[in-house]
N, C-alpha and C positions, 0 to 999 in steps of 0.2 A: 634365538629362535622363536621365544614369544613375540618379540618386535616383529620379526619378519611377517608371522601369522597373521599378525594386527594388520599389517600393511595391507596384506593379501587380502583379509577381510574388508578392508577399505576399498579396494580396488576390483573386487569381483564378488561373485556369489550372490544370492538372490534379491539382497537389499540394495543393489548396485546396477549391474548388467545383467540385461535380460540373458538367461541359458538359452540354449537351442533349443527351438519350438516354444519358446516362451515369449509371445507376442507383446507390441508394446500397448495393443487395447488390454489384452491380460493384466498389464503390469499398471496401466491406469486404473482398471476397475480395482485390483487389489489396492492401489494407493487410495482411492477415495473411500473403499470399504475401511481400510484402518484409520483413516483420517475419521470419518465418521463415527467410528467405536471409540476412539480416543476423547474426541471431542464429547459425545455422550457421557463418557465416563466423569470427566472433569465438569460437565453441567450438573450430573447427579450430586457430585462433592460439592458445589457450588450451592446446590437448592437446599442441603443438609442444613445450611445456617442463612436462613433467609434473610434475618434481620441483619445480619453483615454484609449478604449481598446489595441489600435495599441501600444502605447507608454509603456502600461503595459506588454503587451505580449513580446514585444522586452527587456523591461527590464528584464524581467522574465528570457528570454534567454539568456541574457549577463550575469547575475548574477549566472547562474548555471553554464555557461561555464567558470568561473572561476575556478572552479574546476578542470577541463581538463587543463587550463593553468598551474594551479601549477605542474600537471603531466608532462605536456611540460618541465618545467623548470627544473624538477628532471633530467630529460632525455638530457637537455645542460649538466649536467654534470656527468652522468653516462650512460652504456649502456644498463644494465639490472636492474631491480628492483626484488629483491626476484628471482631472476633468469628467472624472466619474461621480453620480450623485449618491447618497446612500442606498436607495433599492438596488442599483447595479452593483455596487460593491456588496450589497448583501446577499446577491444572486452569484458572485464569485466566490463568496464566502461558503454560502451554503452547498453548492455544489463541489467546492475543496473539501468541506467539511465531512459531507457524507461520503465522498470517494474514498478520503483517506480512511474514514472511521469503518467502511465495509471492510478495507485491507486490513487494517490494525487488527479486527475483529476477529479476520479469518487466519491470519498467519503471524502478527504481530509478536508472537514468541520467536520469532525467527531472529531477534536480536539477542537472544541468548545463545546463540552458538557458540559464540566466541568464549564464554564461561566453560562450555562443556568439550570443547578443544584442548583448552587448557589444564582443565583437571582430568581429562581423559575418559569422561563418562561418555560420551560419543560412543565409545567401543559397545557399550550394551545396546546401544541403535542400533550398530552394524551387524549384529549376530540374530536380531531377529527377523522373521519371515515377513517383513513388510519395507515398502520403500522407505528410506531414511529420510526424504523430503517431507514425506506425510507425516511422520512420526515429531520432527522438529517443528513443522507448523502447527500442527495441534497439540503439542505440549503448552500445560499449564494455559488450557483455553480460557480467557478470561470474558465471561459473559457480562461483567460490567461495563465492559467497554461500549455496549449499547447507548449507553450516555452521551458519547460523542455524535453518534448517528442520528439519536434523536436530538440533540442539542442543533446540528446542524439543518436537520429537517424543519424543526421551528423556524429557522432563520430563513432557510428557502421560501417556506410557505408563506413568510412575511414579504420576501421578495416578489414573489409571484403575485402577490395580491395588490402590490404598489408601482412595481415598476410599469414605464409606459412603453408597452412593447406591442407591434400588431401581430398577434399570436396566428400564424399562418401553419397549416398541417406540416410543413417542413420543419419550422421551430419548434411544435409540439413534439415530434417524432424526434428531435435532437436532443430533448431533456434527458429522457432516460438512457438514451444512448450514451450522453456526457458520463452520468453515473457510473454504469456499468463500465464503459471504456476507462474511463478515471481509475476505479477499483482495480483492475487489471492491472494499470501501469502502475500504479503503486505497490501492488501485488510483486510486479517485476523488480521492482527497486529494493524490497524488503529481500527478495531472493538472492538479487545480484550482491545485496551488501552481504548477506550472510556467505555467500561463497568468497568475498575477498576476506572474512574473518578466518578462513583457512588459513591463509597465509598471514596477516597480520596479527591474528590471535585474538589481540586486545585493541579491537577495531568499532566497540558497538556504538561510540561517540562519534565517530566518522558516519556509520551508517545513519545514525540518528539526523545529523545534518542533513541529509539528502529526503528523508522521510518527514520526520517530524518539522524539519526546516522546509521542506519542499511545500508542504499544506499551509504553512504560514506564507510562504513567499506567494502561494497563487491565491490568498486571501485580498490580495492587492490588487489594483490593475498594474497592468506592463507599462504603463506610462510612466509611473512613479520610480521606476528603476533605469539603469544605464542600458545603454543599447548593446553592450557586450554581454550583459548578465541574460538579457533577453534571448541573445543568439545563442549562447550556452544551455539554457533551458527548451530552446526550441530546437536544435538540430544537435547537440551531444547527450544532454539527457532530457528527453522529449518532455517534460512535464508540462509544458506549454498545451499542450492537447489534452489535458483534463479539462480545463475550463477556458483558458483566456483564447485560444484560437476559434473552438465551437462556439462559446459565447460571444465572440465578437460578431459572428452572424446572426445570433437570436437577439443581442440589443443593437445591431446595425451600427456598430462601430467600425473605425479602421482597423485593420487588421495588423497584428504586431509584425513588424519589419516589412511591412506591404505584400505579406503574403497574397498568393491568387486567393480568390473566393472558395474555390474548391476544397482548399485544405481545410477548411471548418467541418467537413464529413470524412478526414482521413483518420479520426481518433480510433475507430475500431481496427484499421489495419497497423496502425502504429501501436497499440495495445498488443495485438498478435504477435507483430516483430519483437516487442519488448520482452513478452515472457519466453519467446523462443531463446533471445538471447542469455536472458535470465538461465533458462533451463540449461545451455551449455555452459554457462561459466559455473552453474552448480555442479554438473557433472564433472568439469576440470577441476574446480575446488576438491570435490569428493575424492577425485584420485591422487589429488596429492597427500591426502591425509594419511599421517604416520603414527597416531597416538602420541602420546607424550614421551614415549621412550624409556619410562621407568616400569 
């Protein structure tokens, strides 16, 4: 009977499916409010130990910076990589790092869901009067992750100062659009990976392959990868719309897979589509949850 009750809690109630008269707009506001309150709690907890926070943020900044150091070492031996010069690679790197950094800051805790599913602690979130997604996303909010965003911003600043681009209004407008759309695409990947953990339970490394691995992939130009891989991250898991496709317009480079020029402006629509699919996957995954059975 207890197991049945938990299963029903996972498939119904205020934390999952809206009751009659409970609109999705109200549910969204409740989710944002719950997320904001939990995040504020974790920030207060972090700021109670300011020296520890400062050291962890600096450590995160330096650790993520090693990726760009590796690129600099490559360019100490070559002039171009896949036909791209260092400032162009820096542009791709900065866009990818900032977009992923924002997503990781906002909902990077989603990769802990598998642990909660395995030990049954997800049950405690199901009985609270707040959307489960908001609770999981805000759990253990890590302000130290700002180090990645700052490091990516510095590299992007260097790229913008040195890259040879004719900055038209369209190109200038596309820069913030890329960052916001890229962050939403990575958020969708985080949520989709978390939904998969409802089934696999111990799949955090699989999720990391598409999140952390995805941002590393996008730091390099598409010309250094095989055509099939580029197809996969364009049409299957559309990470290419984080920076590869729109950046091709900014840099005046050929589009990956000879895509039409208007695809450079599709990142916002791709982001919305990814978020919608991730939301459906999350609901489907949550409905399959049956606790630990113990």
